[in-house]
Each structure stands twice: as structure tokens, then as C-alpha cells.
C-alpha positions as CSV (number, residue, x, y, z in Angstrom):
1,M,41.6,16.3,1.1
2,N,41.2,12.6,2.2
3,Y,40.0,11.6,5.6
4,P,40.2,8.2,7.3
5,F,36.4,7.6,7.1
6,D,36.0,8.5,3.5
7,I,36.2,4.9,2.4
8,I,32.8,4.4,4.3
9,M,31.2,7.9,4.2
10,V,31.7,8.8,0.6
11,P,30.1,5.7,-0.8
12,L,27.3,6.1,1.8
13,Q,26.6,9.7,0.6
14,I,26.6,8.6,-3.0
15,I,24.0,5.9,-2.2
16,I,21.8,8.4,-0.3
17,F,22.1,10.9,-3.1
18,M,21.2,8.4,-5.9
19,F,18.3,7.1,-3.9
20,T,17.0,10.6,-3.2
21,I,17.3,11.6,-6.9
22,Y,15.6,8.4,-8.0
23,F,12.6,8.9,-5.7
24,F,12.4,12.6,-6.5
25,V,12.2,12.1,-10.2
26,I,9.7,9.3,-10.0
27,G,7.6,11.4,-7.6
28,F,7.5,14.3,-10.1
29,C,6.1,11.9,-12.7
30,G,2.9,11.6,-10.5
31,M,1.9,15.2,-11.0
32,W,-0.2,14.3,-14.1
33,R,-2.3,11.5,-15.5
34,K,-2.3,9.9,-19.0
35,K,-5.5,10.1,-21.0
36,E,-7.3,6.8,-21.3
37,N,-10.1,5.5,-23.5
38,K,-12.0,3.3,-21.1
39,I,-14.0,0.1,-21.9
40,L,-17.4,0.8,-20.3
41,T,-19.3,-2.4,-21.0
42,P,-19.3,-4.7,-18.0
43,E,-18.2,-8.2,-18.9
44,K,-15.9,-9.7,-16.2
45,K,-17.4,-11.9,-13.4
46,I,-15.9,-10.9,-10.1
47,A,-15.9,-12.5,-6.7
48,V,-15.8,-9.7,-4.1
49,I,-14.0,-11.0,-1.0
50,V,-13.8,-9.4,2.5
51,A,-11.6,-10.9,5.2
52,A,-13.1,-10.0,8.6
53,H,-12.0,-10.8,12.1
54,N,-14.4,-9.5,14.8
55,E,-15.7,-6.6,12.6
56,E,-19.4,-6.5,13.6
57,A,-19.2,-2.7,14.0
58,V,-18.3,-2.0,10.4
59,I,-19.0,-5.1,8.2
60,G,-22.7,-4.3,7.7
61,Q,-22.1,-0.9,6.1
62,L,-19.5,-2.3,3.8
63,V,-21.8,-5.2,2.5
64,E,-24.7,-2.8,2.0
65,N,-22.3,-0.5,0.1
66,L,-21.0,-3.4,-2.0
67,N,-24.5,-4.5,-2.9
68,A,-25.2,-1.0,-4.3
69,L,-22.2,-0.9,-6.7
70,D,-22.8,0.3,-10.2
71,Y,-22.2,-3.1,-11.8
72,P,-24.6,-5.8,-13.0
73,K,-25.6,-8.0,-10.0
74,E,-25.3,-11.1,-12.1
75,L,-21.6,-10.4,-12.6
76,Y,-20.4,-10.3,-9.0
77,D,-21.0,-12.0,-5.6
78,I,-20.0,-10.8,-2.2
79,Y,-18.1,-13.2,0.1
80,V,-17.2,-12.4,3.7
81,I,-14.7,-14.6,5.5
82,A,-15.7,-14.6,9.2
83,D,-12.2,-15.5,10.3
84,N,-11.8,-16.8,13.9
85,C,-14.6,-14.5,15.0
86,S,-15.9,-14.4,18.5
87,D,-18.6,-11.7,17.8
88,N,-21.5,-11.3,15.5
89,T,-19.6,-10.6,12.3
90,A,-21.0,-13.6,10.4
91,K,-24.6,-12.7,11.3
92,V,-24.3,-9.0,10.5
93,A,-22.7,-9.8,7.2
94,A,-25.3,-12.4,6.3
95,D,-28.2,-10.1,7.2
96,A,-26.7,-7.4,5.0
97,G,-26.7,-9.8,2.0
98,A,-23.2,-11.4,1.9
99,I,-22.3,-15.0,1.4
100,V,-20.6,-15.9,4.7
101,C,-17.8,-18.4,4.9
102,K,-16.7,-19.2,8.5
103,R,-13.1,-20.2,9.1
104,T,-11.4,-21.2,12.3
105,H,-7.7,-22.1,12.8
106,P,-5.8,-22.2,16.0
107,T,-2.5,-20.8,14.6
108,K,-2.9,-19.6,11.0
109,K,-4.8,-16.4,11.9
110,S,-3.5,-13.7,9.6
111,K,-5.4,-12.2,6.6
112,G,-3.0,-13.9,4.2
113,F,-4.0,-17.4,5.5
114,A,-7.7,-16.5,5.4
115,L,-7.5,-15.4,1.7
116,E,-5.5,-18.5,0.8
117,W,-8.3,-20.6,2.3
118,M,-11.0,-18.7,0.5
119,F,-9.3,-18.9,-2.9
120,E,-9.2,-22.7,-2.6
121,K,-12.9,-22.8,-1.8
122,L,-13.6,-20.5,-4.7
123,F,-11.7,-22.6,-7.2
124,A,-13.6,-25.7,-6.1
125,M,-17.0,-24.1,-6.8
126,D,-19.0,-24.8,-9.9
127,K,-19.4,-21.1,-10.5
128,K,-16.3,-19.6,-12.1
129,Y,-15.1,-16.0,-11.8
130,D,-12.6,-14.0,-14.0
131,A,-11.2,-12.2,-11.0
132,V,-11.4,-11.5,-7.3
133,A,-11.6,-8.1,-5.7
134,I,-10.4,-7.9,-2.1
135,F,-11.4,-5.4,0.6
136,D,-11.0,-4.9,4.3
137,A,-14.0,-5.0,6.6
138,D,-13.6,-1.3,7.5
139,N,-13.7,-0.1,3.9
140,L,-16.3,1.8,1.9
141,V,-16.1,1.5,-1.9
142,H,-16.9,4.0,-4.8
143,P,-19.9,2.8,-6.9
144,A,-17.8,2.7,-10.0
145,F,-15.1,0.5,-8.5
146,L,-15.9,-2.7,-10.3
147,K,-16.5,-0.9,-13.6
148,E,-13.0,0.6,-13.4
149,M,-11.6,-2.8,-12.6
150,N,-13.5,-4.4,-15.5
151,N,-11.9,-1.7,-17.7
152,R,-8.4,-2.7,-16.6
153,L,-9.2,-6.5,-16.9
154,M,-10.6,-6.1,-20.4
155,K,-7.3,-4.4,-21.4
156,G,-5.3,-7.5,-20.2
157,D,-4.1,-6.4,-16.8
158,K,-3.7,-9.2,-14.3
159,I,-3.1,-7.5,-11.0
160,I,-4.6,-4.1,-10.2
161,Q,-4.6,-1.8,-7.3
162,G,-7.3,0.8,-6.7
163,Y,-6.9,4.3,-5.3
164,L,-6.5,4.2,-1.5
165,D,-8.5,7.1,-0.1
166,A,-9.5,7.7,3.6
167,K,-12.9,7.1,5.2
168,N,-12.2,9.3,8.2
169,P,-9.5,11.8,7.2
170,Y,-10.7,14.6,9.5
171,D,-11.5,12.6,12.7
172,T,-8.1,13.2,14.5
173,W,-4.7,14.6,13.6
174,V,-3.4,11.0,13.4
175,A,-6.1,10.0,10.9
176,G,-5.5,13.2,9.1
177,T,-1.7,12.8,8.7
178,F,-2.2,9.1,7.8
179,A,-4.6,10.1,5.1
180,I,-2.2,12.7,3.7
181,A,0.5,10.0,3.6
182,F,-1.8,7.7,1.5
183,W,-2.8,10.5,-0.8
184,V,0.9,11.3,-1.4
185,I,1.9,7.7,-2.0
186,D,-1.1,7.3,-4.4
187,H,0.3,10.0,-6.6
188,I,4.1,10.1,-6.2
189,S,4.5,6.3,-6.2
190,H,1.6,4.3,-7.7
191,L,0.4,6.8,-10.3
192,A,3.9,8.0,-11.1
193,K,5.2,4.5,-11.7
194,T,2.2,3.6,-13.8
195,N,2.8,6.8,-15.9
196,I,6.3,5.6,-16.8
197,G,5.6,1.9,-17.2
198,L,6.8,0.6,-13.8
199,S,4.9,-1.5,-11.4
200,A,2.6,-0.2,-8.6
201,V,2.4,-2.2,-5.3
202,L,-0.7,-3.8,-3.9
203,G,-2.0,-2.0,-0.8
204,G,-3.9,-4.8,1.0
205,T,-7.4,-3.6,0.0
206,G,-9.1,-2.3,-3.1
207,M,-7.1,-4.8,-5.1
208,C,-8.2,-7.0,-8.0
209,I,-6.4,-10.2,-9.2
210,T,-7.4,-12.5,-12.1
211,T,-8.2,-16.0,-11.1
212,D,-5.9,-17.5,-13.8
213,V,-2.9,-15.8,-12.0
214,L,-4.0,-17.1,-8.7
215,Q,-4.5,-20.6,-10.0
216,K,-1.3,-20.7,-11.9
217,Y,1.0,-19.3,-9.3
218,G,-1.0,-19.7,-6.1
219,W,-1.5,-17.1,-3.4
220,R,1.1,-18.3,-0.9
221,A,1.4,-14.8,0.7
222,T,0.9,-15.2,4.4
223,C,3.4,-12.9,6.1
224,L,2.6,-9.6,7.9
225,T,2.4,-7.8,4.6
226,E,0.8,-10.3,2.4
227,D,-0.1,-7.7,-0.2
228,M,3.6,-6.7,-0.7
229,E,4.6,-10.4,-0.7
230,F,2.2,-11.2,-3.5
231,T,3.3,-8.1,-5.4
232,M,6.9,-9.1,-5.4
233,K,6.3,-12.8,-6.0
234,S,4.3,-11.9,-9.1
235,L,6.8,-9.2,-10.2
236,A,9.5,-11.9,-10.1
237,E,7.4,-13.8,-12.6
238,G,7.2,-10.8,-14.8
239,I,3.6,-9.8,-13.8
240,K,3.4,-6.1,-12.8
241,T,0.7,-4.4,-10.7
242,T,-1.4,-1.8,-12.6
243,W,-2.8,1.3,-10.9
244,A,-6.5,2.1,-11.4
245,H,-6.7,5.7,-10.3
246,D,-10.6,6.0,-10.5
247,A,-11.3,2.7,-8.7
248,I,-11.5,4.3,-5.2
249,V,-11.7,2.5,-1.9
250,Y,-12.1,4.4,1.4
251,D,-10.0,2.9,4.2
252,E,-10.5,3.6,7.9
253,K,-7.3,5.4,9.3
254,P,-6.1,4.9,12.9
255,L,-7.5,7.4,15.3
256,T,-4.7,7.2,17.9
257,F,-1.0,7.5,17.7
258,M,-0.4,4.0,19.3
259,Q,-2.8,2.4,16.7
260,S,-0.8,4.2,14.0
261,W,2.5,3.1,15.6
262,N,1.5,-0.6,15.9
263,Q,0.2,-0.8,12.3
264,R,3.3,0.8,10.8
265,K,5.5,-1.4,12.9
266,R,3.8,-4.4,11.4
267,W,4.3,-3.0,7.9
268,A,8.0,-2.4,8.6
269,Q,8.5,-5.9,9.9
270,G,6.7,-7.3,6.9
271,Q,8.7,-5.2,4.4
272,F,12.0,-6.3,5.9
273,D,10.8,-9.9,5.8
274,V,9.7,-9.6,2.1
275,A,12.9,-7.7,1.1
276,H,15.3,-10.3,2.6
277,R,13.4,-13.2,1.0
278,F,12.7,-11.8,-2.4
279,I,15.4,-9.3,-3.4
280,P,18.0,-12.0,-4.3
281,K,15.5,-13.7,-6.6
282,M,14.2,-10.5,-8.0
283,L,17.7,-9.1,-8.8
284,K,18.5,-12.4,-10.6
285,E,15.3,-12.3,-12.6
286,G,15.5,-8.6,-13.3
287,I,19.0,-8.9,-14.8
288,R,18.1,-12.1,-16.6
289,R,15.0,-10.6,-18.1
290,R,16.5,-7.1,-18.5
291,D,13.3,-5.9,-16.8
292,I,13.7,-2.5,-15.1
293,R,10.3,-3.1,-13.4
294,I,11.7,-5.9,-11.4
295,L,14.8,-3.9,-10.4
296,D,12.6,-1.0,-9.4
297,G,10.7,-3.4,-7.2
298,C,14.0,-4.2,-5.4
299,I,14.5,-0.5,-4.8
300,Y,11.0,-0.2,-3.4
301,L,11.7,-3.0,-0.9
302,L,15.0,-1.2,0.1
303,Q,13.3,2.0,1.2
304,P,13.4,1.0,5.0
305,H,17.1,0.2,4.6
306,F,17.6,3.6,2.9
307,L,15.9,5.3,5.8
308,M,18.2,3.5,8.3
309,I,21.3,4.5,6.3
310,S,20.2,8.1,6.0
311,T,19.5,8.2,9.8
312,F,23.0,6.8,10.4
313,F,24.5,9.4,8.1
314,I,22.7,12.3,9.8
315,V,23.8,11.2,13.3
316,I,27.5,11.0,12.0
317,S,27.1,14.5,10.5
318,Y,26.1,16.0,13.8
319,I,29.0,14.2,15.5
320,Q,31.4,15.8,12.9
321,L,30.1,19.2,13.8
322,A,31.5,18.8,17.3
323,F,34.9,17.5,16.3
324,P,37.5,18.1,13.6
325,P,36.3,16.9,10.2
326,F,36.9,13.1,9.7
327,Y,35.1,12.6,6.3
328,T,34.5,14.5,3.1
329,N,31.0,16.0,2.8
330,I,30.3,15.6,-1.0
331,Y,27.2,17.6,-0.8
332,R,29.4,20.8,-0.6
333,F,30.2,20.1,-4.2
334,M,26.6,19.7,-5.4
335,P,24.8,22.6,-7.1
336,G,23.0,24.6,-4.4
337,E,19.8,24.9,-6.6
338,L,19.6,21.1,-6.9
339,M,19.9,20.6,-3.2
340,T,17.3,23.3,-2.5
341,A,14.9,21.7,-5.0
342,I,15.2,18.3,-3.3
343,M,14.8,19.8,0.2
344,L,11.7,21.7,-0.8
345,G,10.3,19.0,-2.9
346,Q,9.4,16.8,0.0
347,Y,7.0,19.5,1.2
348,I,5.9,21.0,-2.1
349,L,4.8,17.8,-3.7
350,P,2.4,16.9,-0.9
351,M,0.9,20.4,-1.1
352,I,0.4,20.1,-4.8
353,I,-1.4,16.9,-4.2
354,L,-3.7,18.4,-1.6
355,I,-4.6,21.1,-4.2
356,K,-5.2,18.5,-6.8
357,I,-7.6,16.5,-4.7
358,R,-9.3,19.6,-3.3
359,A,-8.6,18.7,0.3
360,K,-10.5,20.5,3.0
361,L,-8.9,23.3,5.1
362,K,-8.5,20.9,8.0
363,A,-6.1,18.8,5.9
364,W,-3.9,21.8,5.4
365,F,-3.8,22.2,9.2
366,Y,-2.7,18.6,9.5
367,M,0.1,19.3,7.0
368,L,1.8,21.2,9.9
369,L,1.8,17.9,11.8
370,Y,2.7,15.8,8.8
371,P,6.5,15.9,9.6
372,V,5.7,14.3,12.9
373,F,4.2,11.4,11.0
374,I,7.2,11.2,8.7
375,Y,9.9,11.4,11.3
376,T,8.3,8.9,13.7
377,W,8.9,6.3,10.9
378,I,12.6,6.4,12.0
379,P,12.2,4.5,15.3
380,I,9.5,2.4,13.8
381,I,11.8,1.2,11.0
382,F,14.6,0.3,13.4
383,L,12.1,-1.7,15.6
384,G,10.7,-3.3,12.5
385,F,14.2,-4.4,11.6
386,I,14.9,-5.8,15.0
387,H,11.6,-7.7,15.0
388,R,11.6,-8.7,11.3
389,N,11.5,-12.4,12.0
390,E,8.4,-12.2,14.3
391,H,5.2,-13.0,12.5
392,E,2.5,-12.5,15.1
393,W,-0.5,-10.7,13.5
394,S,-1.5,-7.4,15.3
395,H,-5.2,-6.8,14.6
396,T,-6.3,-3.2,14.3
397,K,-9.8,-2.7,15.9
398,H,-12.2,-0.8,13.6
399,T,-15.1,1.2,15.1
400,R,-15.7,4.1,12.6
401,A,-19.1,2.9,11.2
402,M,-20.7,5.0,8.5
403,S,-22.6,4.4,5.3
404,Y,-21.4,5.5,1.8
405,D,-24.0,8.2,1.7
406,E,-22.7,9.6,5.1
407,L,-19.2,9.5,3.7
408,K,-20.1,11.6,0.7
409,A,-22.1,14.1,2.8
410,K,-19.1,14.9,5.0
């Protein structure tokens, strides 16, 4: 039977179904890891760069941690960008053993601008590096991080993202659900795509980029999500991002709901901005090159749009329950087993991942609150769309100071 709104609602349901199947299949591919023969001999010279704005509470522990990495000291140097700081970030970093580069600019205040400035300084130096490794000031880093990056660099990878773990996953329920979200994305997106030859996405920290790529194409990533911007800019040039599962960085997660809200709103604004600027070019290049990795990058950028469309469909579905049917529900014709598998998968896959990483019992308690984290993305996405053209950087204050030894003892 045909209804007047079928011309809109049927294509809408098909789009939602295809997107859901696509993400479900890719997510399943992250349940295993390919075996790898690693190159263990350190060779690559790496500039370790930390962009810091008023981070005196945490920068010292990170620099001390970086100085103790299991990598030859002659092959890496630690640079801290004291960016528009009004506290003792520069002094604390210098006392801990970093090379401090102070930067001040009245308007260009985001991390992307700070990195662009630092890269230009780096390329003008007499000392040359094969790659840069980028961290946030609140991070702690696994001792083998640079060894793992050296392995990927020796195998010819140009842009590499490390495993994004949590420094404080058990501090509050907000930090806990945030950590679960990152663990899930690490597996069902980054690892999964690497397993099947697609591109991962840079995560803002724990990332490594060769200097020849930066010099050839430039950084030029200065929006609210500079990591995603650089990922897609590079992907449009045919350079994918590789995932290094054993190169682990521990990131400080927000402690309060409002911190989480503001950070995710900034990410949503940035993703809409990047999507609207890069999808046309990426579609053209993906079709011209016949490169599915570029087309998959477009689908990744469309995830917020997919959430908005899905929300609209759910609202219309509830309206239809109160009135006579005015569109055809195609899901009534789908196999019940398939729909059940998709419905359960969004909860089963995260639980499998918690088992794989041997998460503590507290994380399983936070799983009960994980849907709150997921569903609060809905208003955030709509706000991100409304404010997508605003580019004012919202700084997240970091206060969770701990050493790497304290982290491992928890």
C-alpha cells in the first residue's frame, strides 16, 4: 500500500538501514587483530611535540614520562609549545627537561595554529627529523610508544594514530563512560578499518606524521578538529592513516558532564565544518582514483548527519503511532533475526571489548550509564550543526596530575 509520505520516508529508511549495516559490519571486523612481524631496531629520528596552554598542573609529569620512553635518547627530542600561557607551563616543562618554545598570538589561539607555527620552526632547524609525534599536555605515554611508531614508519606508513586509552577511567561516571566510548571506537572503527585496508582517523593526540608529508602538503589544519581536518586533507591526496594498536597514549577524560558536553560540542562543530568543506573534493577524488578508502572517509564524516536523520525518523515514527499510518515501514519486511542482531550488537560489541581489554568491575557498572553518554550525543549534534560556522576554541582545563608509575599501579 502506498502512502503520501513514502516518497520521503522510504528512501530515508533505506539510507538509515544501509548506514547501520555498513557500520555494523565494519565494527565486527574489529573483534580480532592481524598478526604482525615488527621491526624492533630503532632508526627513525622523531620530534616529540606537546602543545600546551596553561597546563602547569600536568605538563611536568608528561615530560618526565616522555624522557623515560624505551627509545634511544639520541633519536628523539621533546618540544613543548607554551602557547599563549599566563601560568608557569613554560618553567615547569623546562625544569622537567623539555625544549620550550613560547608562542603568543592575539587571535590564532587554537592547537592547530600552534602546531603549524611549531612545524615551521622545526623545518628551519639544522637538525632534521624523520617524523613528529604529537601529544596533549594531559597525556601519559606507554614506554614502547616510539618503538611502535618506528615500526610503522620503517614499513612505509606516513600518518599513524596510536591507541587512545584513558588516564582516569574510574574517577567519575563521566570519565568512565567517556573511556568506554574511546575503547569502543579504538576497536570497532580504527582497528576494524585497518584490518580491512581502510583508513583510521587521527585522534588529536598519540599521532605520528612524517616530516616529508608535512613539508610537501603543509599542515594547514586549524579548525576546531584539526586532527580530522588533516586526516581528510591527506586522504584526499591518497594518504591513509594507519592504526598502531600497541602505541598507547593515556588521555585525561572529562570529570564532569558539562566538560564532556562542551568538548563533544566542539568536536561536532568541527566535524560538520570539515564535512562540508572536504566531502565534495573527497567524493570527486574517490571516484577518480577508484579508492574506497576515500569514499569511506566521506561516510565517516557523514556520521553526525546520519544521527540527525535517524533522530528525525524516530520522531516521525512516534507521531505515526498516534495517527493513522502515513508512510510504509520497510523494517516490517526485514528478517527479524537481522534486526535483533543489529539491535543487540550496539550493546554486545562494547561488552566484548571490555572483556578483551580486561576492564575493571567499575567499568562494567559504568556500562549501565553508557546509553546516557550515547543518547546525549543527539542534542549535541544538533547544536554542533547550528554552530558549525563558529570557530572559537573552547579550552578544557586539565587537573588530573599523576606519573606513569602511579597510572600503572591503579
